[in-house]
Structure formats: C-alpha cells, structure tokens
BAVEX-991453 format. One line per 8 residues: number of its first residue (from 1); for each residue x, y, z of N, C-alpha, C, O. Coordinates in Angstrom, 3 decimals, padded with zeros to 6 digits, always signed. Each point is the difference from the previous one (the first is absolute). Example, Ala and Ser with C-alpha at 12.3 -4.5 7.8 and 13.67 -1.06 7.14 Angstrom:
BEGIN
1> +013.190:-005.690:+007.800:-000.890:+001.190:+000.000:+000.900:+001.200:+000.000:+001.036:-000.019:+000.665 ~ -001.386:+001.069:-001.385:+000.820:+001.190:+000.060:-000.770:+001.090:+000.730:+000.509:+001.108:+000.169
***
This chain:
BEGIN
1> +060.492:+100.099:+127.850:+000.755:-000.540:+000.431:-000.645:-001.622:+000.797:-001.140:-000.203:+000.419 ~ +001.819:-000.344:-000.419:-000.739:-001.683:+000.213:+000.450:-000.813:+001.093:+000.994:-000.670:-000.282 ~ -001.356:+000.557:+001.238:+000.830:-001.453:+000.715:+001.326:+000.468:+000.886:+000.931:-000.769:+000.237 ~ -000.980:+001.937:+000.146:+001.246:+000.351:+000.894:-000.446:-000.465:+001.758:-000.901:+000.230:+000.807 ~ +002.212:-001.028:-000.893:-000.574:-000.985:+001.765:+001.560:+000.041:+000.484:+000.662:+000.331:-000.984 ~ +000.160:-000.533:+002.084:+000.811:+000.010:+000.503:-000.159:-001.228:+000.723:-001.119:-000.200:+000.472 ~ +001.979:-000.635:-000.295:+000.416:-001.274:+001.255:-000.104:+000.507:+001.407:+000.818:+000.739:+000.549 ~ -002.278:-001.380:+000.138:+000.060:+000.161:+001.178:+001.294:+000.565:+001.150:-000.093:+000.856:+000.880
9> +001.243:-001.669:-001.270:+000.819:+000.191:+001.113:+000.723:+001.316:-000.606:+001.069:+000.333:+000.513 ~ -001.630:+000.473:-001.640:+000.838:+001.300:-000.156:-001.100:+000.767:-000.265:+000.103:+000.729:-000.986 ~ -001.462:-000.686:+001.800:-000.710:+001.143:-000.051:+000.341:+000.555:+001.315:+000.286:-000.636:+001.015 ~ -000.361:+002.023:-001.183:+000.000:+000.964:+000.418:+001.554:+000.551:+000.692:+000.163:+000.524:+001.102 ~ +001.112:-000.911:-002.384:+000.588:+000.215:-000.127:+000.422:+001.008:-000.968:+001.201:+000.268:+000.016 ~ -001.697:+000.143:-000.577:-000.016:+001.053:-000.956:+000.120:-000.671:-001.787:+000.197:+000.750:-000.956 ~ -000.310:-001.786:+000.868:-000.127:-000.900:-000.925:-000.718:+000.182:-001.004:+000.356:-000.449:-001.090 ~ -001.503:+001.134:+001.235:-000.735:-000.170:-000.928:-000.676:+001.503:-000.260:-000.874:+000.316:-000.808
17> +001.612:+000.520:+001.814:+000.135:+001.679:-000.374:+001.344:+000.154:-000.730:+000.058:+001.108:-000.533 ~ +000.710:-001.629:+000.394:+001.207:-000.320:-001.114:-000.729:-001.071:-001.382:+000.750:-000.167:-000.963 ~ -001.166:-000.034:+000.945:-000.506:-000.656:-001.163:-001.166:+001.134:-000.684:+000.186:+000.702:-000.995 ~ -001.112:-000.749:+001.635:-000.863:+001.157:-000.930:+000.850:+001.116:-000.047:-000.028:+000.400:-001.164 ~ +000.702:+000.239:+001.777:+001.141:+001.138:-000.335:+000.774:-000.032:-001.477:+000.020:+000.860:-000.881 ~ +000.462:-001.869:+000.927:+000.558:-000.725:-001.304:-001.112:-000.132:-000.986:+000.203:+000.457:-001.124 ~ -001.326:-001.007:+001.381:-000.921:-000.153:-001.038:-000.051:+001.648:-000.471:+000.776:+000.494:-000.819 ~ -001.697:+000.122:+001.416:-000.276:+001.520:-000.266:+001.383:+000.803:-000.839:-000.231:+000.749:-000.949
25> +001.162:-000.920:+001.264:+001.090:+000.518:-000.650:-000.169:-000.497:-001.417:-000.449:+000.642:-000.950 ~ +000.968:-002.135:+000.964:-000.219:-000.484:-001.465:-001.257:+000.531:-000.721:+000.039:+000.572:-001.089 ~ -001.385:-000.869:+001.948:-000.884:+000.485:-001.105:+000.156:+001.025:-000.486:-000.187:+000.037:-001.216 ~ +000.611:+001.304:+001.948:-000.011:+001.640:-000.192:+001.145:-000.562:-000.961:-000.595:+000.028:-001.076 ~ +001.704:-000.456:+000.837:+001.120:+000.271:-000.767:-000.454:-000.596:-001.651:+000.516:+000.412:-001.039 ~ -001.386:-001.258:+001.111:-000.986:-000.839:-000.926:-001.152:+000.946:-000.831:-000.472:-000.224:-001.115 ~ +000.174:+001.389:+002.063:-000.552:+000.977:-000.746:-001.613:-000.536:+000.699:-000.964:-000.171:-000.746 ~ +000.898:+000.006:+001.886:-001.493:-000.828:+000.390:-000.170:+001.565:+001.383:+000.773:+000.436:+000.852
33> -001.848:-000.145:-001.186:-000.293:+000.600:+001.200:-000.655:+000.413:+000.842:-000.067:+001.056:+000.629 ~ -000.606:-002.283:-000.649:-000.847:-000.597:+001.324:-000.171:-001.604:-000.512:-000.088:-000.630:-001.053 ~ +000.100:+000.356:+002.776:+000.004:-001.756:+000.261:-001.020:-000.042:+000.919:-000.235:+000.766:+000.934 ~ -000.604:-002.191:-001.475:-000.963:-000.288:+000.411:-000.205:-001.481:+000.765:+000.343:-001.011:-000.613 ~ -000.679:+000.945:+001.414:-000.069:-001.173:+000.984:-001.200:-000.374:+000.726:-000.435:+000.814:+000.815 ~ -000.324:-002.205:-001.025:-000.801:-000.710:+000.967:+000.556:-000.825:+000.860:+000.455:-001.144:-000.025 ~ -000.655:+002.345:+001.117:+000.385:-000.538:+001.327:-000.755:-000.665:+001.386:-000.901:+000.594:+000.592 ~ +001.261:-001.504:-000.314:-000.564:-001.087:+001.126:-000.047:+001.062:+000.941:+000.879:+000.823:+000.258
41> -002.530:-000.999:+000.437:+000.382:+000.502:+001.424:+000.675:+000.271:+000.709:+000.183:+001.082:+000.558 ~ +000.455:-002.329:-000.434:+001.693:+000.264:+000.905:+001.245:+000.536:-000.761:+001.038:-000.020:+000.663 ~ -000.955:+000.473:-001.874:+000.430:+000.725:+000.047:+000.046:+001.112:-000.254:+001.104:+000.532:-000.118 ~ -002.260:+000.189:-000.050:-000.395:+001.435:-000.104:+000.272:+000.975:+000.794:+000.026:+001.165:-000.399 ~ +000.281:-001.610:+001.970:+001.182:+000.976:+000.281:+001.082:+000.743:-000.516:+000.439:+001.147:-000.073 ~ -000.155:-002.567:-000.323:+001.652:+000.322:-000.660:+000.343:+000.500:-001.037:+001.118:+000.349:-000.381 ~ -002.564:-000.285:-000.328:+000.033:+000.551:-001.857:+000.168:+001.564:+000.832:+000.917:+000.782:-000.250 ~ -002.145:-000.496:+001.410:-000.512:+001.740:+000.222:+001.399:+000.179:+000.464:+000.507:+001.007:-000.494
49> +000.248:-001.646:+001.263:+001.290:+000.652:+000.592:+000.792:+000.537:-001.373:+000.426:+001.155:-000.037 ~ -000.280:-001.953:-000.943:+000.383:+000.539:-001.422:-000.150:+000.949:-000.449:+000.929:+000.579:-000.562 ~ -002.304:-000.004:+000.653:-000.779:+001.066:-000.506:-000.824:-000.590:-001.537:-000.309:+000.542:-001.061 ~ +000.203:-001.617:+001.504:-001.175:-000.834:-000.752:-001.464:+000.647:+000.135:+000.072:+000.474:+001.134 ~ -001.158:-000.216:-001.537:-001.559:+001.038:-000.107:-000.765:-001.241:-000.323:+000.254:-000.676:-000.997 ~ -001.342:+000.342:+001.990:-000.895:-000.764:-000.013:-001.069:+000.243:-001.239:-000.844:+000.891:+000.085 ~ +000.919:-001.537:-000.952:-001.077:+000.176:-001.338:-001.778:-000.488:-000.143:-001.039:+000.592:-000.294 ~ +001.447:-002.119:+000.721:-001.106:-000.760:+000.261:+000.024:-001.167:+000.617:+001.116:-000.520:+000.027
57> -002.311:-000.299:+000.678:-000.296:-000.858:+000.695:-000.319:-001.165:-001.155:-000.994:-000.066:-000.724 ~ +002.134:-000.824:+000.776:-000.576:-001.240:-001.007:-000.170:-001.168:+000.581:+000.763:-000.108:+000.960 ~ -001.722:-001.214:-001.193:-000.204:-001.080:+000.172:+000.500:-000.927:-000.985:-000.136:-000.007:-001.223 ~ +001.057:-001.177:+002.411:+000.466:-001.052:-001.468:-000.529:-001.422:+000.420:-000.155:-000.434:+001.141 ~ -000.068:-000.139:-002.265:-000.716:-001.356:+000.441:+001.291:-000.765:-000.395:+000.471:-000.041:-001.137 ~ +000.055:-000.590:+002.302:+000.932:-001.135:-000.308:-000.444:-001.218:+000.825:-000.087:-000.243:+001.203 ~ -000.128:-000.338:-002.201:-000.497:-002.017:+000.206:-001.793:+000.501:+000.718:-000.744:+000.737:-000.647 ~ +000.410:-001.231:+001.832:-000.846:-000.065:+000.632:+000.039:+001.610:+000.364:-000.891:+000.555:-000.644
65> +001.412:+000.109:+001.223:+000.276:+001.326:+000.979:+000.143:+001.298:-001.221:+000.375:+000.257:-001.144 ~ -000.880:+000.197:+002.164:-000.199:+001.465:-000.604:+000.962:+001.211:+000.835:-000.358:+000.476:+001.077 ~ +001.661:-000.076:-001.805:+001.053:+000.735:+000.837:-000.470:+001.399:-000.658:-000.721:+000.149:-000.986 ~ +001.378:+000.924:+001.868:-000.411:+001.461:+000.151:+001.542:+000.252:-000.438:+000.782:-000.873:+000.374 ~ -000.207:+002.026:-001.169:+000.875:+001.133:+000.173:-000.519:+001.185:-000.851:-001.019:+000.317:-000.614 ~ +002.648:+000.334:+000.989:-000.652:+001.703:-000.572:+000.994:-000.299:-001.403:+000.745:-000.936:-000.290 ~ -001.099:+002.127:-000.374:+000.796:+000.396:-001.116:+000.371:+001.375:+000.561:-000.811:+000.836:+000.396 ~ +002.059:-000.721:-000.413:+000.926:+001.201:+000.886:+000.839:+000.230:-001.626:+000.385:-000.825:-000.829
73> -000.330:+002.375:+000.863:+001.253:+000.567:-001.072:+000.684:+000.951:+000.642:-000.386:+000.526:+001.043 ~ +001.678:-000.199:-001.774:+000.962:+001.156:+000.596:+000.525:+000.509:-001.770:+000.232:-000.502:-001.101 ~ -000.263:+001.803:+001.790:+000.517:+001.168:-001.488:+001.471:-000.385:+000.501:+000.305:-000.106:+001.188 ~ +000.733:-000.126:-002.486:+001.641:+000.143:+000.053:+000.110:+001.157:-000.215:-000.621:+000.778:-000.723 ~ +001.743:-000.642:+001.621:+000.597:+001.294:-000.573:+000.969:-000.325:-001.186:+000.759:-000.928:-000.277 ~ -001.170:+002.243:-000.362:+001.340:-000.190:-001.263:+001.249:+000.185:+000.169:+000.597:+000.638:+000.868 ~ +000.005:-001.606:-002.303:+001.306:-000.031:+000.736:+000.878:+001.233:-000.169:-000.481:+001.028:-000.477 ~ +001.806:-001.104:+000.870:+000.227:+001.476:+000.322:+000.906:-000.476:-001.589:+000.475:-001.078:-000.358
81> -000.532:+002.529:-000.353:+000.646:-000.043:-001.380:+001.996:+000.041:+000.267:+000.566:+000.837:+000.702 ~ -000.034:-001.688:-001.285:+001.281:+000.818:+000.174:+001.026:+000.558:-000.876:+000.941:+000.634:+000.477
***
C-alpha cells in the first residue's frame, strides 16, 4: 500500500477506515493474502487499529532530513466462496 491520505477536513469521520476496508476487500478478491505498508509515526495507530502488525522500524532520507516509519503488515481473510 502506498500513499493513503485523507484530507484534514475529513479526518476522524471514518473516511480512512472506509478506504482501507475497500482496499483490503479488493486486494483479497484479486488474490492477495497480505498487505504491507510503511506507516508514518502519525499513522501507525490508525493501522494498528485496523489489525496491522509492526514488522520493523525504518529510517528514510528525504532531502537533508531523516524520517522514521514502521513497516506493518496484515494477513487478509480468504474470500468466501460463492
């Protein structure tokens, strides 16, 4: 997963949760069994709330600065047979 953001005006209204739920369902329907994200420190709690588990801490160079994030993953439920 790369670059999941919600406009600040919509923060806290469930928009991010709806987006991640839809993404997980779509990924599972397309055969994915796991999703991985490099979550910023400010987003880590959001992903933990949605069942993502921290795997490792990372340092990323952006210009003259070093930023930290956490690689997190979630096993997806197998799609139900129709």
